[in-house]
DSSP file (Angstrom, degrees, kcal/mol; ACC not computed):
  #  RESIDUE AA STRUCTURE BP1 BP2  ACC     N-H-->O    O-->H-N    N-H-->O    O-->H-N    TCO  KAPPA ALPHA  PHI   PSI    X-CA   Y-CA   Z-CA
    1    1 A M              0   0    0      0, 0.0     2,-0.2     0, 0.0     0, 0.0   0.000 360.0 360.0 360.0 135.0  145.9   98.6  -55.9
    2    2 A A        -     0   0    0      1,-0.1     2,-0.3     0, 0.0     0, 0.0  -0.471 360.0-109.8 -79.1 146.8  142.2   99.2  -55.2
    3    3 A K        -     0   0    0     -2,-0.2     2,-0.3     1,-0.1    -1,-0.1  -0.578  32.6-122.6 -76.7 136.4  140.9   99.4  -51.6
    4    4 A W        -     0   0    0     -2,-0.3    -1,-0.1     0, 0.0     0, 0.0  -0.616  27.3-169.7 -80.6 134.8  138.7   96.5  -50.6
    5    5 A T        -     0   0    0     -2,-0.3     2,-0.1     0, 0.0     0, 0.0  -0.986  25.4-114.2-123.8 136.8  135.2   97.3  -49.4
    6    6 A P        -     0   0    0      0, 0.0     3,-0.1     0, 0.0     4,-0.0  -0.379  12.7-152.0 -69.1 146.2  132.9   94.7  -47.8
    7    7 A K  S    S+     0   0    0      1,-0.1     2,-0.3    -2,-0.1     0, 0.0   0.609  77.9  23.1 -91.9 -14.8  129.8   93.7  -49.7
    8    8 A H  S    S-     0   0    0      0, 0.0     2,-0.1     0, 0.0    -1,-0.1  -0.955  91.1 -87.5-146.8 165.0  127.8   92.9  -46.5
    9    9 A E        -     0   0    0     -2,-0.3    -2,-0.1     1,-0.1     0, 0.0  -0.436  47.8-105.0 -75.2 146.8  127.7   93.7  -42.8
   10   10 A A        -     0   0    0     -2,-0.1    -1,-0.1     1,-0.1     2,-0.0  -0.427  39.9-111.4 -69.1 143.4  129.8   91.7  -40.4
   11   11 A P        -     0   0    0      0, 0.0    -1,-0.1     0, 0.0     3,-0.1  -0.298  38.2 -89.0 -72.9 161.8  127.8   89.2  -38.3
   12   12 A E        -     0   0    0      1,-0.1     2,-0.1    -2,-0.0     0, 0.0  -0.399  51.6-100.5 -64.5 144.2  127.4   89.6  -34.6
   13   13 A P        -     0   0    0      0, 0.0     2,-0.3     0, 0.0    -1,-0.1  -0.397  37.7-113.8 -67.2 146.3  130.2   87.9  -32.5
   14   14 A L        -     0   0    0     -3,-0.1     2,-0.5    -2,-0.1     0, 0.0  -0.633  24.1-152.7 -81.4 136.1  129.3   84.6  -31.0
   15   15 A E        +     0   0    0     -2,-0.3    -1,-0.0     2,-0.0     0, 0.0  -0.949  22.1 168.9-109.9 123.4  129.1   84.4  -27.2
   16   16 A G        -     0   0    0     -2,-0.5     2,-2.2     0, 0.0     3,-0.2  -0.427  56.2 -60.1-115.7-167.0  129.9   81.1  -25.7
   17   17 A P     >  +     0   0    0      0, 0.0     4,-2.2     0, 0.0     5,-0.2  -0.502  64.5 165.0 -77.8  76.0  130.5   79.8  -22.2
   18   18 A V  H  >  +     0   0    0     -2,-2.2     4,-2.5     1,-0.2     5,-0.3   0.903  69.5  50.0 -64.9 -45.0  133.6   82.1  -21.7
   19   19 A V  H  > S+     0   0    0     -3,-0.2     4,-2.4     1,-0.2    -1,-0.2   0.920 113.0  46.7 -62.9 -43.7  133.8   81.7  -17.9
   20   20 A A  H  > S+     0   0    0      2,-0.2     4,-2.5     1,-0.2    -1,-0.2   0.884 112.1  51.3 -65.7 -38.2  133.6   78.0  -18.1
   21   21 A T  H  X S+     0   0    0     -4,-2.2     4,-2.1     2,-0.2    -2,-0.2   0.936 113.2  43.2 -64.9 -47.0  136.2   77.8  -20.9
   22   22 A I  H  X S+     0   0    0     -4,-2.5     4,-2.2     2,-0.2    -2,-0.2   0.888 114.6  50.9 -67.9 -39.0  138.7   79.9  -19.1
   23   23 A T  H  X S+     0   0    0     -4,-2.4     4,-2.5    -5,-0.3    -2,-0.2   0.922 110.3  49.5 -63.6 -44.0  138.1   78.1  -15.8
   24   24 A G  H  X S+     0   0    0     -4,-2.5     4,-2.1     1,-0.2    -2,-0.2   0.900 111.3  49.0 -62.0 -41.4  138.6   74.8  -17.4
   25   25 A G  H  X S+     0   0    0     -4,-2.1     4,-2.1     2,-0.2    -1,-0.2   0.885 110.5  50.9 -64.9 -38.8  141.8   75.9  -19.0
   26   26 A T  H  X S+     0   0    0     -4,-2.2     4,-2.2     2,-0.2    -2,-0.2   0.920 109.9  49.2 -65.0 -44.2  143.1   77.2  -15.8
   27   27 A I  H  X S+     0   0    0     -4,-2.5     4,-2.6     1,-0.2    -1,-0.2   0.908 109.4  53.6 -61.1 -41.0  142.4   74.0  -14.0
   28   28 A L  H  X S+     0   0    0     -4,-2.1     4,-2.6     2,-0.2    -2,-0.2   0.907 107.1  50.6 -61.2 -43.1  144.1   72.1  -16.8
   29   29 A W  H  X S+     0   0    0     -4,-2.1     4,-2.1     1,-0.2    -1,-0.2   0.925 112.4  46.7 -60.8 -44.4  147.3   74.2  -16.4
   30   30 A F  H  X S+     0   0    0     -4,-2.2     4,-2.5     2,-0.2    -2,-0.2   0.884 111.4  51.2 -66.9 -37.6  147.3   73.5  -12.6
   31   31 A V  H  X S+     0   0    0     -4,-2.6     4,-2.5     2,-0.2    -2,-0.2   0.929 109.7  50.2 -63.6 -44.3  146.8   69.8  -13.1
   32   32 A L  H  X S+     0   0    0     -4,-2.6     4,-1.9     1,-0.2    -2,-0.2   0.894 110.4  50.7 -60.1 -39.6  149.7   69.7  -15.6
   33   33 A F  H  X S+     0   0    0     -4,-2.1     4,-1.6    22,-0.2    -2,-0.2   0.942 112.0  46.1 -62.1 -47.3  151.8   71.5  -13.1
   34   34 A L  H  < S+     0   0    0     -4,-2.5    -2,-0.2     1,-0.2    -1,-0.2   0.842 111.4  52.1 -67.2 -33.6  150.9   69.0  -10.3
   35   35 A V  H  < S+     0   0    0     -4,-2.5     4,-0.2     1,-0.2    -1,-0.2   0.877 114.3  42.7 -69.2 -37.0  151.5   66.0  -12.6
   36   36 A Q  H >< S+     0   0    0     -4,-1.9     3,-1.3    -5,-0.2    -2,-0.2   0.720  94.5  82.1 -81.5 -21.8  154.9   67.2  -13.6
   37   37 A L  G >< S+     0   0    0     -4,-1.6     3,-1.6     1,-0.3     4,-0.2   0.857  86.2  54.0 -57.6 -42.1  156.0   68.2  -10.1
   38   38 A P  G 3  S+     0   0    0      0, 0.0     3,-0.3     0, 0.0    -1,-0.3   0.765 110.5  49.5 -64.4 -20.9  157.1   64.8   -8.9
   39   39 A F  G <> S+     0   0    0     -3,-1.3     4,-2.2    -4,-0.2     3,-0.5   0.110  73.9 118.8-101.4  20.6  159.3   64.4  -11.9
   40   40 A Y  H <> S+     0   0    0     -3,-1.6     4,-2.9     1,-0.2     5,-0.2   0.866  70.7  56.1 -57.9 -39.0  161.0   67.8  -11.5
   41   41 A S  H  > S+     0   0    0     -3,-0.3     4,-2.5     1,-0.2    -1,-0.2   0.898 108.1  48.4 -62.6 -38.9  164.5   66.3  -11.0
   42   42 A W  H  > S+     0   0    0     -3,-0.5     4,-1.8     2,-0.2     6,-0.2   0.941 112.7  47.8 -64.6 -46.0  164.2   64.6  -14.4
   43   43 A F  H  <>S+     0   0    0     -4,-2.2     5,-3.5     1,-0.2     6,-0.6   0.913 113.5  48.6 -59.6 -42.3  163.0   67.8  -16.1
   44   44 A D  H ><5S+     0   0    0     -4,-2.9     3,-1.1     4,-0.3    -1,-0.2   0.906 109.9  50.7 -66.3 -42.5  165.9   69.7  -14.4
   45   45 A E  H 3<5S+     0   0    0     -4,-2.5    -1,-0.2     1,-0.2    -2,-0.2   0.831 114.0  44.9 -64.7 -32.2  168.5   67.2  -15.4
   46   46 A N  T 3<5S-     0   0    0     -4,-1.8    -1,-0.2    -5,-0.2    -2,-0.2   0.291 117.8-107.9 -97.3   9.4  167.4   67.2  -19.1
   47   47 A G  T < 5S+     0   0    0     -3,-1.1    -3,-0.2    -4,-0.2     3,-0.2   0.751  90.6 110.3  75.0  24.4  167.1   71.0  -19.3
   48   48 A H    >>< +     0   0    0     -5,-3.5     3,-1.8    -6,-0.2     4,-0.6   0.074  27.8 117.7-117.6  23.9  163.3   71.0  -19.4
   49   49 A A  H >>  +     0   0    0     -6,-0.6     4,-1.5     1,-0.3     3,-0.6   0.783  66.5  71.6 -62.2 -24.6  162.5   72.6  -16.0
   50   50 A W  H 3> S+     0   0    0      1,-0.2     4,-2.3     2,-0.2    -1,-0.3   0.761  85.6  67.0 -64.2 -22.9  160.9   75.5  -17.8
   51   51 A W  H <> S+     0   0    0     -3,-1.8     4,-1.7     2,-0.2    -1,-0.2   0.925 101.9  46.6 -61.1 -43.3  158.0   73.1  -18.7
   52   52 A V  H <X S+     0   0    0     -3,-0.6     4,-1.7    -4,-0.6    -2,-0.2   0.935 115.1  45.1 -64.0 -46.6  157.0   72.8  -15.0
   53   53 A W  H  X S+     0   0    0     -4,-1.5     4,-2.4     1,-0.2    -1,-0.2   0.790 107.4  58.9 -72.3 -26.7  157.2   76.6  -14.5
   54   54 A T  H  X S+     0   0    0     -4,-2.3     4,-2.6     2,-0.2    -1,-0.2   0.911 105.5  49.8 -65.2 -41.0  155.3   77.3  -17.7
   55   55 A C  H  X S+     0   0    0     -4,-1.7     4,-2.1     2,-0.2   -22,-0.2   0.899 111.3  48.6 -63.6 -40.4  152.4   75.3  -16.4
   56   56 A L  H  X S+     0   0    0     -4,-1.7     4,-2.4     2,-0.2    -2,-0.2   0.915 111.9  48.8 -65.9 -41.6  152.5   77.2  -13.1
   57   57 A A  H  X S+     0   0    0     -4,-2.4     4,-2.9     2,-0.2     5,-0.3   0.898 109.7  52.9 -64.2 -39.6  152.6   80.5  -15.0
   58   58 A G  H  X S+     0   0    0     -4,-2.6     4,-1.9     1,-0.2    -1,-0.2   0.900 110.0  48.0 -61.9 -40.3  149.7   79.4  -17.2
   59   59 A G  H  X S+     0   0    0     -4,-2.1     4,-1.7   -30,-0.2    -2,-0.2   0.907 112.4  48.6 -65.8 -41.5  147.6   78.6  -14.1
   60   60 A G  H  X S+     0   0    0     -4,-2.4     4,-1.4     2,-0.2    -2,-0.2   0.921 113.5  45.7 -64.9 -44.3  148.5   81.9  -12.5
   61   61 A L  H  X S+     0   0    0     -4,-2.9     4,-2.2     1,-0.2    -1,-0.2   0.837 108.3  58.8 -67.2 -31.3  147.6   83.8  -15.7
   62   62 A G  H  X S+     0   0    0     -4,-1.9     4,-2.7    -5,-0.3    -1,-0.2   0.871 100.5  55.5 -63.6 -36.5  144.4   81.7  -15.9
   63   63 A L  H  X S+     0   0    0     -4,-1.7     4,-2.1     2,-0.2    -1,-0.2   0.903 108.4  47.9 -62.2 -40.2  143.4   83.0  -12.5
   64   64 A I  H  X S+     0   0    0     -4,-1.4     4,-2.4     2,-0.2    -2,-0.2   0.904 111.6  51.6 -63.6 -40.5  143.7   86.6  -13.8
   65   65 A G  H  X S+     0   0    0     -4,-2.2     4,-2.8     2,-0.2     5,-0.3   0.893 107.9  50.6 -63.9 -40.7  141.7   85.5  -16.8
   66   66 A V  H  X S+     0   0    0     -4,-2.7     4,-2.1     2,-0.2     5,-0.2   0.927 111.2  48.9 -62.7 -44.6  138.9   84.0  -14.7
   67   67 A W  H  X S+     0   0    0     -4,-2.1     4,-1.9     1,-0.2    -2,-0.2   0.926 113.8  47.6 -59.0 -44.7  138.7   87.2  -12.7
   68   68 A Y  H  X S+     0   0    0     -4,-2.4     4,-2.5     1,-0.2    -2,-0.2   0.940 112.8  45.0 -65.2 -49.2  138.6   89.2  -15.9
   69   69 A V  H  X S+     0   0    0     -4,-2.8     4,-2.6     1,-0.2    -1,-0.2   0.819 110.8  54.5 -70.9 -28.5  135.9   87.2  -17.7
   70   70 A R  H  X S+     0   0    0     -4,-2.1     4,-2.2    -5,-0.3    -1,-0.2   0.924 111.7  44.6 -67.4 -42.2  133.7   87.0  -14.6
   71   71 A R  H  X S+     0   0    0     -4,-1.9     4,-2.3    -5,-0.2    -2,-0.2   0.901 114.0  50.5 -65.5 -39.5  133.8   90.8  -14.3
   72   72 A R  H  X S+     0   0    0     -4,-2.5     4,-2.3     2,-0.2    -2,-0.2   0.928 110.5  48.9 -63.0 -45.6  133.1   91.1  -18.0
   73   73 A D  H  X S+     0   0    0     -4,-2.6     4,-2.2     1,-0.2    -1,-0.2   0.903 111.6  49.3 -61.3 -42.8  130.2   88.7  -17.9
   74   74 A A  H  X S+     0   0    0     -4,-2.2     4,-2.5     1,-0.2    -1,-0.2   0.895 110.8  50.4 -64.4 -39.2  128.7   90.6  -14.9
   75   75 A A  H  X S+     0   0    0     -4,-2.3     4,-2.4     2,-0.2    -2,-0.2   0.887 109.7  50.4 -66.6 -38.6  129.1   94.0  -16.8
   76   76 A I  H  X S+     0   0    0     -4,-2.3     4,-2.1     2,-0.2    -2,-0.2   0.915 112.0  47.6 -65.0 -42.2  127.4   92.6  -19.9
   77   77 A K  H  X S+     0   0    0     -4,-2.2     4,-2.3     2,-0.2    -2,-0.2   0.901 111.8  50.3 -66.0 -39.8  124.5   91.3  -17.8
   78   78 A R  H  X S+     0   0    0     -4,-2.5     4,-2.4     2,-0.2    -2,-0.2   0.912 110.4  49.7 -63.1 -41.7  124.2   94.7  -16.0
   79   79 A A  H  X S+     0   0    0     -4,-2.4     4,-2.2     1,-0.2    -1,-0.2   0.889 111.0  49.7 -65.0 -39.0  124.2   96.5  -19.3
   80   80 A G  H  X S+     0   0    0     -4,-2.1     4,-2.2     2,-0.2    -1,-0.2   0.897 111.4  48.6 -65.7 -39.8  121.5   94.2  -20.6
   81   81 A A  H  X S+     0   0    0     -4,-2.3     4,-2.4     2,-0.2    -2,-0.2   0.887 110.9  50.7 -66.7 -38.9  119.4   94.8  -17.5
   82   82 A D  H  X S+     0   0    0     -4,-2.4     4,-2.0     2,-0.2    -2,-0.2   0.900 110.8  48.8 -65.7 -40.3  119.8   98.5  -17.7
   83   83 A R  H  X S+     0   0    0     -4,-2.2     4,-1.1     2,-0.2    -2,-0.2   0.905 112.6  48.2 -64.6 -41.1  118.7   98.5  -21.4
   84   84 A A  H  < S+     0   0    0     -4,-2.2    -2,-0.2     1,-0.2    -1,-0.2   0.878 111.8  49.7 -67.4 -37.1  115.7   96.4  -20.5
   85   85 A A  H  < S+     0   0    0     -4,-2.4    -1,-0.2     1,-0.2    -2,-0.2   0.866 112.3  46.9 -70.4 -34.8  114.8   98.7  -17.6
   86   86 A S  H  <        0   0    0     -4,-2.0    -1,-0.2     1,-0.2    -2,-0.2   0.666 360.0 360.0 -81.7 -14.8  115.0  101.8  -19.7
   87   87 A A     <        0   0    0     -4,-1.1    -1,-0.2    -5,-0.1    -2,-0.2   0.460 360.0 360.0 -86.7 360.0  113.0  100.3  -22.6
């Protein structure tokens, strides 16, 4: 089998509102947790208590994600400022 070689260069990656996207997702996980919390006994009786805890874990991991993407965004802006200052 022949090795595939690209015929053109890959495009630049798209940058969107990453911090807002991750923050919105984190808020959504916490809202889902709070909405399910009053019905915890039903979830527990039917063997679905893990749904509630999955939402809480998603919110907690989302907080780590928000911290990460904010630092990443700041580092990208610093690198751009350093490039502009040296040019």
